[in-house]
VEXTOR-554746 format. One line per 8 residues: number of its first residue (from 1); their letters; for each residue x, y, z of C-alpha. Coordinates in pm, 1 decimal. Layout:
N
NUM> A> X/Y/Z  ... $
END
This chain:
119
1> XXXXXXXX> -1332.6/-845.9/3954.4  -1419.2/-708.0/4287.7  -1522.8/-955.6/4541.0  -1710.7/-764.6/4792.9  -1730.5/-1099.1/5032.1  -1323.5/-1093.2/5020.6  -1302.5/-748.9/5107.7  -1027.1/-686.0/5378.3 $
9> XXXXXXXX> -879.1/-407.6/5578.0  -568.7/-380.7/5714.4  -581.1/-268.9/6108.6  -342.6/-137.5/6347.2  -258.6/-485.0/6534.9  -190.8/-621.8/6171.8  43.9/-388.7/6091.1  226.6/-401.5/6464.2 $
17> XXXXXXXX> 228.9/-799.2/6381.8  425.2/-764.4/6085.9  675.7/-500.4/6223.4  683.2/-756.4/6515.7  622.3/-432.5/6802.9  400.7/-440.5/7041.6  56.0/-230.4/6925.9  132.0/-40.1/7220.2 $
25> XXXXXXXX> 408.7/106.4/7078.4  274.3/235.4/6753.6  262.8/620.2/6820.6  -77.8/788.5/6824.4  -28.8/1019.8/6511.7  45.2/620.1/6301.6  -268.2/501.0/6440.8  -442.2/823.9/6348.9 $
33> XXXXXXXX> -302.5/755.0/5991.4  -411.1/429.0/5945.7  -719.0/464.9/6090.5  -850.0/716.8/5830.5  -635.8/557.6/5561.8  -829.3/331.3/5335.9  -638.5/32.6/5406.2  -848.2/-238.2/5194.9 $
41> XXXXXXXX> -793.7/-530.6/4950.6  -885.0/-826.3/4829.7  -693.5/-1133.8/4867.2  -640.1/-1314.9/4544.5  -690.2/-1675.0/4557.4  -712.3/-1957.5/4235.9  -657.7/-1844.7/3899.9  -624.1/-1522.2/3975.0 $
49> XXXXXXXX> -345.9/-1550.0/4189.2  -172.8/-1866.4/3945.6  -192.7/-1576.7/3702.9  -15.7/-1285.2/3907.7  237.7/-1550.5/4010.6  288.8/-1674.0/3634.7  320.8/-1260.5/3554.5  591.5/-1256.5/3811.0 $
57> XXXXXXXX> 789.5/-1585.7/3709.2  803.6/-1385.2/3291.6  902.2/-1084.9/3469.1  1151.4/-1221.5/3628.2  1337.5/-1368.0/3326.2  1333.1/-1023.4/3172.0  1630.0/-800.3/3143.8  1600.3/-633.7/3471.7 $
65> XXXXXXXX> 1749.0/-268.5/3465.5  1999.0/-255.6/3771.0  2044.8/38.3/3974.8  2375.9/164.6/4053.7  2592.1/462.1/3979.7  2611.8/393.2/3640.3  2207.4/526.3/3622.2  2279.1/872.3/3832.7 $
73> XXXXXXXX> 2145.5/1061.4/3549.5  1870.4/905.6/3478.8  1771.4/930.4/3892.0  1852.0/1347.7/3881.0  1622.7/1343.3/3571.7  1333.4/1109.8/3782.4  1317.5/1371.5/4024.8  1368.2/1673.9/3857.0 $
81> XXXXXXXX> 1089.0/1556.8/3664.9  884.5/1535.1/4002.2  983.0/1824.3/4118.6  876.9/2006.5/3867.8  502.6/1858.6/3879.5  517.9/1837.8/4210.7  559.6/2302.0/4188.6  340.8/2278.4/3896.7 $
89> XXXXXXXX> 70.2/2165.3/4044.8  90.0/2436.6/4331.9  240.4/2198.4/4559.3  35.5/1815.9/4533.4  249.1/1557.7/4786.5  85.3/1312.3/4504.4  327.3/1458.1/4236.0  665.3/1329.0/4480.7 $
97> XXXXXXXX> 562.0/985.8/4396.9  816.5/879.1/4143.0  645.6/699.4/3805.5  815.2/399.9/3849.4  676.3/354.8/4174.8  327.2/144.4/4185.6  257.8/305.8/3844.6  -79.4/229.0/3889.8 $
105> XXXXXXXX> -23.0/-154.2/4023.7  -246.7/-287.0/4294.5  -100.7/-606.2/4310.3  111.8/-630.0/4611.3  189.7/-907.2/4884.9  136.2/-909.7/5246.0  239.2/-1230.1/5454.2  322.2/-1394.5/5168.8 $
113> XXXXXXX> -38.7/-1401.6/5022.4  -104.0/-1180.4/4685.9  -344.2/-889.5/4763.5  -502.2/-663.7/4517.8  -529.9/-308.3/4700.3  -852.2/-149.6/4672.3  -755.8/236.4/4644.7 $
END
């Protein structure tokens, strides 16, 4: 459930701090992209955060697919599928994002805290 009082926005200064660079070193085009992007999120706390930590721990106990040379065919197939969707969509760049990436999940971490990204 979205707690509007807890709504935060990632700003240029915070990004520079996370990258451990001076804000002056962020190129103007990057600043523009950050300014126009919706980099909003809520900080997860209490029971909500604890549920996420439990889910992470359970996931770590599962058998995860390892990457490597043995997965080359799957890698090729996945990117071929993305290319086909990209062309069929009249070159919509959103179709270039691999399906395994972010697959609808919005929970992320910033500076050790769990957050819920607001798309």
